[in-house]
C-alpha positions, 0 to 999 in steps of 0.5 A: 449504499454499501459501506467499504467495510460491509455495512448497508448505509441506506437499508436498501437490499442489494437486489433493489440497488441492482447488485449482481450478488445472489447471496441471501440478503442479511437481515438489518436491524437499522442503518448502522447494522453490520452486514453479515454473510451467514452460513447456509448450513449452520448460520455462522459468519462466512469468511473470504477465502484468500486466493479463491472466489468464495467465502467459507465457514470455519465451523462446518466448512461450507463454501459459498461463491462470491459471484464473479463480476461481469465485464460491464460492472468491472469497467464501471468500477474501474472507471476513474473519476475526474480529479479537477471536479472532485477538488473543485466541488463536493462529489455527488452523494452516490459516490460518498458514504459514512462508516463507523470506525475506532480511531487510534490516538497513537498512529492515527489509523481509523480501523473498522471494528464490530459496532459493539466493540469500544476497546481493541488493539490497533493492528498497525501499532499495537496501541490499546484503543479505548474510545467511542466509535466515530463516523468517517465520511469519505469517498466510496472505494470503487474496487478491491484487490482481494487477498491471495495469500493465506495467513500461513503463507504470509507468515512463511514469507515473513520467516523467509525474509527474516532468514535473509537479514544480515546481522539479525539476532539468532533468537529473532526468528523463534521469538517472532514465530511465537508471537500472535496471529497476523491481522489481515487488513485492506488499506486505502489507496488513491490511484492517479492518472494524468497526461503531462507535457513538460517544457525544459531549459538547461545545459548539456555537459560533455567531458573532454581532456586537454594537455598530456601526461601530468598536465592532462586535465578533464573539462566540461563543454557546456551547450544550452539546450531546450525541448519537451518531454511527455509522459502518461501516468496511470494508476500512480499509487499513493497510500491514503493513510498515515498508519504505516511508514511510506518507505514500507508501503513503497517497498511492497510495490508493484501491486498486480492491479490487473486483479482488481475486482469491483468492490463487493463486501464479500471480499472483506468478510472476515477482514478489517479495512482502514479508512483513509486519513490522507484527503484527496488534495493531500494525496494528489500533492504527494502524487505530483511530487512523484510525477515531478521526480519521474519527469525530472529524470526524463528531462535529464535523459532528453538533455543527454551528454555526460552531465546536465544542468536543469534550469527550468521545467514547466509542466502542464497536466491534462486528463487528471483522474483518480480512483479509490481502491483497497489493497490487501496486507497482512500485518503484525508486530513482534517484541524483541528485548522489550521493543516492538517491531512491525512488519507488513506483507503484500497479501497479493505478491508476498513481498515483505517489509518491516522493522528489524533489530540488529545483533551488535554482537554479530556486527562487532565480531564481523568488524573484528574478523575484517580487521584481523583479515586486513592485518593478516594481509598486511603482514603477508605483504610486508613479509614477502 
C-alpha cells in the first residue's frame, strides 16, 4: 500500500502491487521508511518538475519520467466511492492507510515531514512545531492534480496580486519579496457527487401600481405556487482540512479537475502534503449546505415573478458518491510591521488569495481628497 506522502505501508514492491511505475524501486528499511526516488546518475533525491511529466535532480540536472497513466487506470482512480456505504460502515482496508505526520498545535494542520524531523515550522501559520510524530489513519487519496506553476511563477502571480491591491502600503511589495521561500503543499479535498430532486411550495410576487400622480403606489400581487426542481452535482469540492480560511480556498476555485491524474508518489516528490482533518461526515455536511444554497436559488428562479416567498423545500438525494483528491497550492507568510500575513496561490491556475495590510495614511489622504472634491463642487454650484 502506498501512503499519500510517498511511503510504502506494507513493504511490497510496486511491481508486486501491479503498478505501471517503471522507476527503480527504492530500498526500504522498514514499513515506515520514506519512499525516495534516487537519481540514476548521482543518487540524490529527484523532485517533481511542476507542469511537466518528469522528476528532475537539482544537483546534476538528470530528468526521469513519471510514467503516464493509462486510460484504464485513470478511470479506476477517478471512480467515486459510494458515500452511504462509507458513512454506514468502515471502508475496506484496501482503501485505508496510516501515515506519520507532525501536528500543528496552533492551526491544527497535520503535515508530512521526513521521519527523522521532530521540530519544524508549520507552513500554514508559521508556528514552530515541536512534537513527536503521530499516526494519521485515513482514506487513501485516489487522484492528484499535479503542480503546474513553479515557485518563481507563483511568486510572480503574488507580486501581480499585490500591485492590484487598493490602499496597500508602498513598502509592502518589497518586504514581501524579501521574505523566504514559498512552500509547495498538496491539500486534501473531498469531491462529492449527488443527484437531487426537490419539491417546493411558495408564493410568486408580481409588482403592480394603483393610483396616479402623488397617490401612485406600488403593491405586490401574490400567487401560491408549487413545483419541483432537479440538479446533478458533480465534483463539489470541500477542503478536507481547517488549516486555511474557507473564504481563501473558495477564492482559489475553479480547479481544472480535467487534469487529475491517478495518485502516484512521483508527483509528490519534493513537496509536502497535508492530511485531512475534516472527516468524511463533516465534509458531507458542508457539501449539503452548499447544495442547499444552490437548490434554493433554483427554486426562486422556478417560482419566478419579481419577488418570491419560499415556504418549504424538501430534497431527496440519490447516487451520492465521493472522491478523496489532493490539490496543489503554494503558500507563504510575510511579516509587515510586526504582524504576520498569509497568502496562497492555486498552483494549477495562478489564482491568488491572501491576507493584506492597509495603509491608513493612503485611506486618510483619499478621504480628504474626496472631501475637498465635494466641497469644491458645492462651492462651484453655489457660486454659479
